[in-house]
C-alpha positions in Angstrom: -114.3 -77.4 71.0 -115.3 -74.1 68.9 -118.2 -71.8 70.0 -121.4 -72.9 68.3 -119.8 -75.8 66.7 -120.1 -79.3 67.5 -117.5 -81.6 68.3 -116.5 -83.8 66.1 -117.2 -87.7 66.8 -114.7 -90.0 68.1 -113.7 -91.7 64.9 -110.8 -94.2 63.7 -112.1 -94.5 60.3 -113.2 -92.0 58.0 -116.4 -91.9 56.1 -118.4 -89.0 54.5 -120.3 -88.0 57.8 -116.5 -87.1 59.5 -115.8 -85.1 56.2 -119.1 -83.2 56.6 -118.6 -82.8 60.2 -114.9 -81.4 59.5 -116.3 -78.9 57.0 -119.2 -77.7 59.4 -115.8 -77.0 62.1 -114.0 -75.3 59.3 -116.7 -72.7 58.0 -115.6 -69.4 58.5 -112.1 -70.5 59.6 -110.5 -71.8 56.2 -111.1 -69.9 53.0 -113.4 -71.3 50.2 -110.8 -71.2 47.7 -111.7 -70.5 43.9 -112.9 -73.3 41.3 -111.7 -71.6 38.4 -112.7 -72.3 34.6 -109.1 -72.7 32.8 -109.5 -72.3 28.7 -105.7 -73.1 28.2 -105.8 -76.4 29.6 -108.7 -77.2 28.6 -107.9 -76.4 25.0 -104.8 -78.2 25.7 -106.6 -81.8 26.9 -109.8 -81.8 25.2 -111.8 -81.7 28.4 -113.2 -78.7 30.2 -110.7 -78.2 32.8 -111.4 -76.6 35.9 -108.6 -75.5 38.8 -109.3 -75.9 43.0 -107.0 -72.7 43.9 -105.9 -74.3 47.4 -102.9 -72.0 46.4 -104.9 -69.1 47.5 -105.9 -71.1 51.1 -105.2 -69.3 54.0 -101.3 -70.7 54.3 -101.6 -71.1 50.5 -102.4 -74.8 50.6 -104.7 -77.2 51.9 -102.8 -78.0 54.5 -104.3 -75.9 56.9 -107.7 -78.0 56.8 -106.6 -81.4 58.2 -104.4 -79.4 61.0 -106.8 -77.2 62.3 -109.5 -80.1 62.3 -107.1 -82.0 64.7 -106.0 -79.1 67.2 -109.3 -77.8 67.6 -110.9 -80.8 68.8 -108.6 -81.0 71.7 -109.9 -80.9 75.3 -107.8 -78.0 77.3 -105.5 -80.2 79.2 -104.1 -81.6 75.9 -104.1 -77.9 74.0 -102.1 -76.8 77.5 -99.4 -79.8 76.6 -99.2 -78.3 73.0 -98.7 -80.0 69.7 -96.0 -80.9 67.5 -95.7 -81.8 64.0 -93.0 -82.9 61.7 -93.5 -80.9 57.9 -92.3 -80.5 54.3 -93.4 -76.9 54.7 -96.8 -76.5 54.2 -98.6 -78.5 57.2 -96.2 -76.5 59.3 -98.1 -73.4 58.0 -101.4 -75.0 58.6 -100.2 -75.9 62.1 -98.7 -72.4 62.7 -102.2 -71.0 61.8 -104.2 -73.4 64.2 -102.0 -72.7 66.7 -102.1 -68.6 66.5 -106.3 -69.3 66.0 -106.5 -71.3 69.2 -103.9 -70.2 71.4 -102.0 -73.2 71.5 -98.2 -73.6 71.6 -96.8 -75.6 68.6 -93.3 -76.9 67.5 -92.6 -77.9 64.0 -89.9 -80.3 62.8 -88.5 -79.6 59.4 -86.0 -81.6 56.9 -82.9 -79.7 55.8 -84.3 -79.5 52.2 -87.4 -77.4 53.2 -87.4 -74.4 51.3 -86.3 -71.3 53.2 -89.5 -69.2 52.1 -91.4 -72.1 54.1 -89.3 -72.0 57.1 -90.5 -68.4 57.3 -93.8 -68.4 56.5 -93.9 -70.9 59.4 -92.5 -68.3 61.7 -94.1 -65.4 60.4 -97.6 -67.3 60.9 -96.9 -68.8 64.4 -95.7 -65.9 65.9 -94.7 -66.7 69.5 -96.9 -69.8 69.9 -94.8 -71.7 67.2 -91.3 -73.2 67.2 -89.5 -73.8 64.0 -86.8 -77.0 64.5 -84.5 -78.0 61.2 -83.0 -81.3 60.9 -82.7 -84.6 59.0 -82.3 -85.2 55.5 -86.4 -86.0 54.5 -89.7 -85.7 55.8 -89.4 -89.1 57.3 -86.6 -87.8 59.4 -88.1 -84.9 60.7 -91.7 -87.1 61.7 -89.2 -89.4 63.8 -87.9 -86.1 65.9 -91.4 -85.0 66.2 -92.7 -88.6 67.6 -90.0 -88.4 70.1 -90.8 -85.1 71.1 -94.2 -85.9 71.7 -93.1 -89.0 73.9 -90.5 -86.7 76.1 -93.0 -83.9 76.5 -96.7 -85.2 76.7 -97.3 -82.9 73.5 -100.0 -83.9 70.6 -98.6 -85.2 67.2 -100.5 -83.6 64.9 -100.3 -86.1 61.5 -99.6 -84.4 58.1 -101.5 -87.1 56.8 -101.9 -90.5 58.5 -104.7 -89.5 61.0 -108.6 -89.5 60.3 -109.1 -85.8 61.6 -106.0 -84.6 59.2 -107.9 -86.8 56.4 -111.4 -85.6 57.3 -110.2 -82.2 57.3 -108.5 -82.5 54.1 -111.1 -84.3 52.5 -113.5 -81.0 53.2 -111.8 -80.0 49.7 -114.0 -82.3 47.9 -117.2 -80.9 49.2 -116.8 -77.5 47.8 -115.4 -78.6 44.6 -119.0 -80.1 44.2 -120.9 -77.0 46.1 -119.0 -74.8 43.7 -119.1 -76.7 40.5 -122.8 -77.3 41.0 -122.9 -81.2 40.7 -119.9 -84.0 40.7 -116.8 -84.0 38.3 -116.4 -86.5 35.6 -112.5 -87.1 37.1 -111.0 -85.6 40.2 -107.1 -85.4 39.8 -105.3 -85.1 43.2 -101.5 -84.4 43.9 -100.5 -87.3 46.4 -97.6 -86.9 49.1 -98.5 -89.5 52.2 -102.3 -89.5 50.5 -104.4 -87.7 53.4 -106.0 -85.5 50.7 -106.9 -88.1 48.4 -108.2 -90.3 50.8 -109.9 -87.6 52.0 -111.7 -86.6 49.0 -112.1 -90.5 47.7 -113.9 -91.3 51.4 -116.4 -88.5 50.7 -117.0 -88.9 47.1 -117.6 -92.8 47.1 -120.8 -92.4 49.7 -122.0 -89.1 47.9 -120.9 -89.3 44.4 -119.4 -93.0 43.9 -119.6 -92.7 39.8 -116.8 -89.7 40.0 -113.2 -91.6 38.8 -110.5 -90.2 40.9 -107.0 -90.3 39.8 -104.2 -89.4 42.6 -100.5 -88.6 40.6 -97.4 -89.1 42.6 -93.6 -87.5 41.6 -92.0 -90.2 39.8 -89.2 -90.3 42.4 -91.4 -90.3 45.1 -94.3 -93.1 44.4 -94.5 -94.7 47.8 -98.5 -94.9 47.3 -98.2 -96.7 44.2 -95.3 -99.0 46.1 -97.4 -99.8 49.0 -100.3 -100.9 46.9 -98.4 -103.0 45.0 -97.2 -104.4 47.8 -100.8 -104.7 49.8 -99.2 -102.6 52.6 -97.1 -99.6 53.4 -93.1 -99.9 52.4 -90.5 -97.8 52.6 -88.7 -96.4 49.2 -85.2 -96.9 49.1 -84.5 -94.0 46.8 -85.9 -90.9 47.0 -86.3 -87.6 44.6 -87.1 -84.6 47.2 -87.6 -82.0 44.5 -91.2 -82.1 44.5 -91.1 -81.4 48.2 -94.5 -81.2 49.2 -95.3 -84.5 48.2 -91.8 -86.4 48.8 -92.6 -88.8 51.5 -90.7 -92.3 51.5 -93.3 -94.3 53.5 -97.6 -94.3 52.8 -99.5 -94.0 55.9 -101.1 -96.9 57.6 -104.5 -95.3 57.3 -104.1 -93.5 54.4 -103.1 -96.6 52.2 -106.3 -98.8 53.1 -108.4 -96.0 52.1 -107.3 -95.4 48.8 -107.3 -98.8 48.2 -110.9 -99.3 49.1 -112.0 -96.3 47.1 -110.4 -97.8 43.8 -108.6 -94.4 43.4 -106.3 -94.8 40.1 -102.6 -94.2 41.1 -99.9 -92.4 38.3 -96.5 -90.8 37.9 -95.5 -87.6 36.7 -91.7 -86.9 36.1 -90.7 -84.0 37.9 -89.8 -82.4 34.8 -93.1 -82.5 33.5 -94.2 -80.9 37.0 -91.8 -78.1 35.9 -93.3 -77.7 32.3 -96.4 -77.0 34.6 -95.4 -74.7 37.0 -93.7 -72.6 34.2 -96.5 -72.1 32.3 -99.0 -71.3 34.9 -96.6 -68.6 35.8 -96.0 -67.3 32.3 -99.6 -67.8 30.7 -101.9 -67.4 33.9 -99.9 -65.8 36.4 -100.2 -68.3 38.8 -97.2 -69.3 41.0 -97.3 -72.7 41.9 -95.1 -74.9 44.2 -93.8 -78.4 42.8 -96.6 -80.2 44.2 -99.1 -77.5 43.2 -98.8 -78.2 39.6 -98.6 -82.0 39.9 -102.3 -82.8 39.4 -102.0 -81.1 36.0 -98.4 -82.9 35.2 -100.8 -85.6 36.0 -103.7 -84.5 33.4 -100.6 -84.0 30.8 -99.7 -87.8 31.4 -103.5 -88.9 31.0 -103.9 -86.9 27.6 -100.4 -88.6 27.0 -102.0 -92.3 27.5 -105.4 -90.9 25.7 -107.2 -91.5 29.0 -109.4 -88.7 29.1 -112.7 -88.7 27.5 -113.4 -85.9 25.1 -115.5 -83.2 26.6 -115.6 -84.6 30.0 -115.3 -82.3 33.5 -112.0 -82.4 35.0 -111.2 -80.7 38.6 -107.1 -80.7 38.9 -106.7 -79.7 42.6 -103.8 -77.1 42.7 -102.5 -78.2 46.1 -100.2 -75.2 47.0 -98.5 -71.6 46.2 -95.2 -71.6 48.6 -92.6 -71.5 46.1 -89.2 -70.3 46.8 -88.1 -67.8 43.9 -84.7 -69.0 44.4 -85.7 -72.3 42.9 -86.8 -71.1 39.7 -83.5 -71.5 37.7 -83.5 -75.6 38.5 -87.0 -75.3 37.5 -86.3 -73.9 34.1 -83.5 -76.5 34.0 -85.4 -79.4 34.7 -88.1 -78.1 32.5 -85.8 -78.0 29.1 -84.2 -81.3 29.8 -88.1 -82.8 29.9 -88.6 -81.6 26.7 -85.4 -82.6 24.9 -84.6 -78.8 24.4 -81.5 -78.8 26.8 -78.1 -80.8 26.5 -74.8 -81.3 27.3 -71.7 -82.3 25.6 -67.7 -82.8 26.7 -66.0 -81.9 23.7 -62.3 -82.2 22.7 -61.5 -79.1 21.0 -58.2 -78.9 19.1 -55.0 -76.6 21.0 -55.1 -74.1 17.6 -56.7 -70.6 16.8 -60.1 -70.2 15.5 -61.3 -73.8 16.9 -64.2 -72.8 19.0 -65.1 -70.3 16.0 -65.4 -72.8 13.7 -67.3 -75.1 16.0 -69.7 -72.3 16.5 -70.3 -71.5 12.6 -70.4 -75.9 11.5 -71.9 -77.0 14.6 -74.7 -74.7 16.1 -77.8 -74.3 14.1 -79.2 -71.2 13.3 -81.3 -71.4 16.9 -79.4 -73.0 18.9 -77.4 -70.9 22.0 -74.8 -72.3 24.2 -75.7 -72.1 27.8 -72.8 -73.1 29.5 -69.3 -73.4 28.6 -66.6 -74.4 30.7 -63.1 -75.2 29.8 -61.9 -78.6 32.0 -58.6 -78.7 31.8 -55.7 -79.2 29.0 -55.2 -82.8 29.0 -52.6 -83.2 26.2 -50.6 -80.5 24.1 -53.0 -81.1 21.4 -56.8 -80.6 22.7 -58.6 -79.6 25.7 -62.1 -80.7 26.8 -64.6 -78.4 27.5 -68.0 -79.0 29.1 -70.6 -77.5 26.8 -74.6 -76.5 27.0 -76.7 -76.5 24.5 -80.3 -74.8 24.3 -82.5 -75.7 21.2 -85.7 -73.9 20.0 -87.0 -77.6 19.4 -86.5 -81.0 20.9 -86.6 -82.2 17.2 -83.3 -80.0 16.3 -81.2 -82.6 18.1 -80.7 -84.9 15.5 -79.5 -82.6 13.0 -77.0 -81.2 15.7 -75.8 -84.6 16.7 -75.0 -85.4 12.9 -73.1 -81.9 12.7 -71.1 -83.0 15.8 -70.1 -86.6 14.2 -68.8 -84.9 11.2 -67.1 -81.9 12.8 -63.5 -82.1 13.8 -63.7 -82.1 17.5 -64.5 -85.4 19.4 -68.2 -84.8 21.0 -69.6 -86.8 23.4 -73.0 -86.1 24.9 -73.8 -87.0 28.7 -76.8 -89.1 28.9 -79.7 -87.7 31.3 -79.7 -90.8 33.2 -75.9 -91.1 33.8 -74.4 -90.3 37.0 -72.5 -87.5 35.6 -75.5 -85.5 34.4 -76.5 -85.5 38.1 -73.9 -83.0 39.1 -75.6 -80.8 36.3 -78.7 -80.6 37.6 
């Protein structure tokens, strides 16, 4: 449907030729994002690490590739009826860009946990062509609303991942990587939400460069692809951690899951805290702003390194999938990173109700590099003692043993709040 470009063939399955057709359709429409060598990560992991900078894409995410591929192939009557999608934020921006470029009306349904920065970007990119509708607690809630909208209005649903053309468009990232590197990498590490990106990349690579090892990385609290692979079919997660909002999907796709299984993608999970560590390292060391899903592949690299599963000297490409991060989230990012690294801890301390009790705690319990980051006097529980919630940041995780020993010897009763306890969730 684009002048000078053949329309994509009808397809129910994704193969290398469909991905290549999508690449031809996207040429001149999306950014050919850089493939940057990282000295920092190469030294850290003992492999040659390149980052595919989809955070520098036209809407700061690879999602535009799939959305544009779907919408561009619609015939005039379908375009006139408009399009609709559900999104965690980035897919909506891709749809908004495609709608504005192609003159198609669209509606984007977002869950309430979508960062305001992403909501505003969708509205700004789409302009008068796109309506943003917020509701529901998860992506899956938003998706149900989008499907109901399409059934009522006749609009075309533009799936975020579970569609052959979405998958093919997102798979064009792999074509660019090989062209820019001049060869296929030994290992491709891909962030995984619904699985469109990894399925598309794997579909193309398995036909054209079958020796490439492909690892998909899911957040530990949203590992629906791993659950689906274990069950042999998509399953719905009972619990979902939505912190990595760009990858927080409760159920894998009916089309993406079989592709991932058939192409032999290795699936691993990365803790949300490690994702935060990587986000902060990119910002502090490289000046790169990534959203949580954008740092997911590097968190996966850290997990592979911890397992000893990286071949020394091999060539590794990590896809940095998005840079739409809300600056207001950085306080939580820092907190999660410190907790994950074992440097931030919380305690309930029963202080004697006498002068100098706090001073003795500071002098006798805290180490020279320990820092109190939170002190909340709860209430007076008796005439003799009063509890306080105390947050302590350590210079090193190894300093914890000494702190706990000094607490055990100190007069105040100190109770550590375990990171996996229900009480700890109120602090995060």
